PASEMAR-261480 format. One line per 4 residues: number of its first residue (from 1); for each residue x, y, z of N, C-alpha, C. Coordinates in steps of 0.02 Angstrom, whole numbers. Layout:
<pts>
NUM = X:Y:Z:X:Y:Z:X:Y:Z | ...
</pts>
This chain:
<pts>
1 = 2624:3808:-301:2674:3766:-333:2734:3809:-352 | 2793:3782:-342:2855:3818:-355:2872:3814:-429 | 2887:3871:-460:2906:3869:-530:2972:3831:-539 | 2980:3795:-594:3040:3755:-605:3104:3796:-610
5 = 3098:3860:-627:3158:3901:-635:3173:3943:-573 | 3142:3927:-516:3153:3965:-454:3224:3953:-429 | 3255:4007:-406:3323:4001:-380:3321:3976:-308 | 3379:3954:-283:3384:3931:-214:3366:3988:-167
9 = 3387:4049:-184:3371:4107:-143:3295:4117:-139 | 3261:4108:-195:3188:4114:-196:3155:4060:-152 | 3181:4000:-157:3153:3944:-119:3161:3953:-44 | 3217:3982:-24:3232:3990:47:3204:4055:75
13 = 3175:4096:32:3145:4158:57:3196:4210:76 | 3252:4212:44:3302:4263:58:3362:4235:94 | 3394:4277:132:3456:4260:166:3444:4213:225 | 3490:4168:236:3486:4122:293:3531:4150:348
17 = 3502:4160:406:3541:4183:464:3559:4122:505 | 3624:4113:514:3648:4056:553:3677:4082:619 | 3645:4064:672:3667:4083:739:3714:4028:764 | 3777:4045:779:3825:3994:801:3800:3953:861
21 = 3764:3985:907:3739:3949:965:3686:3897:945 | 3643:3915:898:3592:3869:874:3623:3811:837 | 3673:3825:796:3708:3772:759:3742:3725:807 | 3775:3752:858:3810:3709:907:3760:3665:944
25 = 3705:3694:966:3655:3654:1003:3625:3601:958 | 3614:3617:895:3588:3568:847:3636:3510:837 | 3700:3526:834:3750:3473:826:3754:3429:888 | 3752:3460:947:3751:3421:1009:3690:3376:1011
29 = 3633:3403:991:3572:3362:992:3578:3303:944 | 3606:3314:885:3615:3260:837:3660:3205:866 | 3716:3226:895:3763:3177:924:3730:3138:980 | 3694:3173:1024:3660:3139:1079:3605:3093:1055
33 = 3571:3111:1001:3520:3068:972:3551:3003:947 | 3608:3008:914:3642:2948:888:3665:2905:946 | 3696:2936:997:3719:2898:1055:3661:2864:1091 | 3606:2900:1099:3547:2871:1133:3519:2812:1093
37 = 3516:2820:1027:3492:2765:985:3537:2704:992 | 3602:2714:990:3650:2659:998:3644:2627:1067 | 3633:2669:1118:3625:2643:1186:3564:2597:1189 | 3510:2617:1158:3450:2576:1158:3461:2510:1120
41 = 3496:2513:1065:3510:2452:1027:3553:2405:1068 | 3605:2431:1100:3649:2391:1141:3611:2360:1200 | 3567:2400:1230:3526:2375:1286:3481:2317:1263 | 3450:2324:1206:3407:2270:1181:3447:2207:1166
45 = 3505:2216:1137:3548:2159:1122:3571:2125:1187 | 3586:2165:1238:3606:2138:1302:3550:2097:1333 | 3489:2123:1329:3431:2087:1356:3423:2020:1320 | 3431:2020:1255:3426:1956:1217:3479:1906:1240
49 = 3540:1931:1250:3593:1886:1271:3581:1859:1341 | 3556:1902:1386:3541:1879:1454:3485:1827:1452 | 3432:1842:1416:3376:1796:1411:3395:1731:1375 | 3444:1736:1330:3466:1676:1294:3513:1633:1335
53 = 3535:1658:1393:3577:1618:1436:3649:1613:1414 | 3672:1657:1370:3740:1652:1345:3791:1691:1385 | 3770:1721:1441:3816:1760:1482:3822:1730:1552 | 3882:1737:1580:3892:1715:1649:3863:1768:1696
57 = 3857:1751:1759:3832:1798:1809:3876:1861:1812 | 3942:1850:1809:3989:1906:1811:3979:1952:1750 | 3971:1922:1691:3960:1961:1630:3895:2000:1634 | 3843:1970:1661:3778:2003:1669:3787:2063:1716
61 = 3823:2053:1770:3834:2107:1818:3872:2165:1786 | 3926:2150:1751:3966:2202:1718:3925:2239:1665 | 3887:2202:1626:3846:2231:1574:3793:2277:1603 | 3760:2255:1656:3710:2296:1689:3739:2360:1717
65 = 3798:2355:1747:3831:2414:1775:3851:2463:1720 | 3878:2437:1665:3898:2480:1609:3838:2516:1579 | 3782:2480:1571:3722:2511:1544:3693:2563:1591 | 3696:2549:1656:3672:2597:1706:3714:2661:1704
69 = 3780:2654:1701:3824:2712:1698:3813:2752:1635 | 3803:2718:1579:3790:2753:1516:3724:2792:1520 | 3674:2761:1549:3609:2795:1556:3615:2856:1602 | 3654:2850:1656:3664:2906:1701:3702:2963:1666
73 = 3752:2945:1627:3791:2996:1592:3747:3032:1540 | 3704:2994:1506:3659:3025:1458:3612:3073:1493 | 3588:3057:1552:3545:3101:1590:3582:3166:1608 | 3646:3159:1627:3686:3218:1642:3694:3262:1580
77 = 3708:3231:1523:3718:3270:1462:3653:3304:1440 | 3597:3268:1447:3532:3299:1431:3521:3361:1474 | 3535:3354:1538:3525:3410:1583:3573:3468:1567 | 3635:3452:1554:3685:3503:1538:3665:3544:1476
81 = 3639:3510:1426:3623:3545:1363:3549:3563:1357 | 3510:3549:1409:3440:3571:1410:3393:3531:1367 | 3405:3467:1360:3361:3424:1321:3320:3378:1366 | 3258:3367:1347:3217:3317:1381:3231:3250:1348
85 = 3214:3196:1383:3225:3129:1356:3192:3120:1288 | 3131:3146:1281:3094:3139:1218:3123:3181:1161 | 3165:3230:1177:3198:3270:1125:3249:3228:1086 | 3272:3174:1116:3326:3136:1085:3301:3071:1052
89 = 3237:3065:1043:3210:3006:1010:3218:3015:935 | 3253:2968:905:3263:2969:833:3203:2937:800 | 3166:2976:764:3105:2950:732:3119:2933:659 | 3130:2870:648:3143:2846:580:3079:2817:551
93 = 3068:2831:490:3010:2802:456:3035:2746:410 | 3044:2688:440:3070:2631:403:3012:2584:386 | 3018:2551:329:2965:2502:313:2967:2445:363 | 2908:2421:381:2905:2365:429:2907:2298:394
97 = 2892:2297:330:2894:2236:293:2940:2244:232 | 2978:2194:219:3023:2194:162:3002:2141:113 | 3005:2158:49:2985:2108:-1:3044:2069:-28
</pts>
């Protein structure tokens, strides 16, 4: 158990070494995680709209093409920065039921 009067330095075990390359890769990963999460949300919304019949054939075609291009670009970015698809899964622990 940590004593209540422990300093931040004590808690962190001394000096923090920040490697600029590690920080940059971490930031890229965070941005790609957010973009991937938004892509998935947009894709699910698009599927709902298609299944709901609220889009014309032309709109469905454009939407499918845009989603395909976004998915391809994400694959390129993952490869460029050395991330696997599962590295960019945002794992949120949200309650499934609300009172």
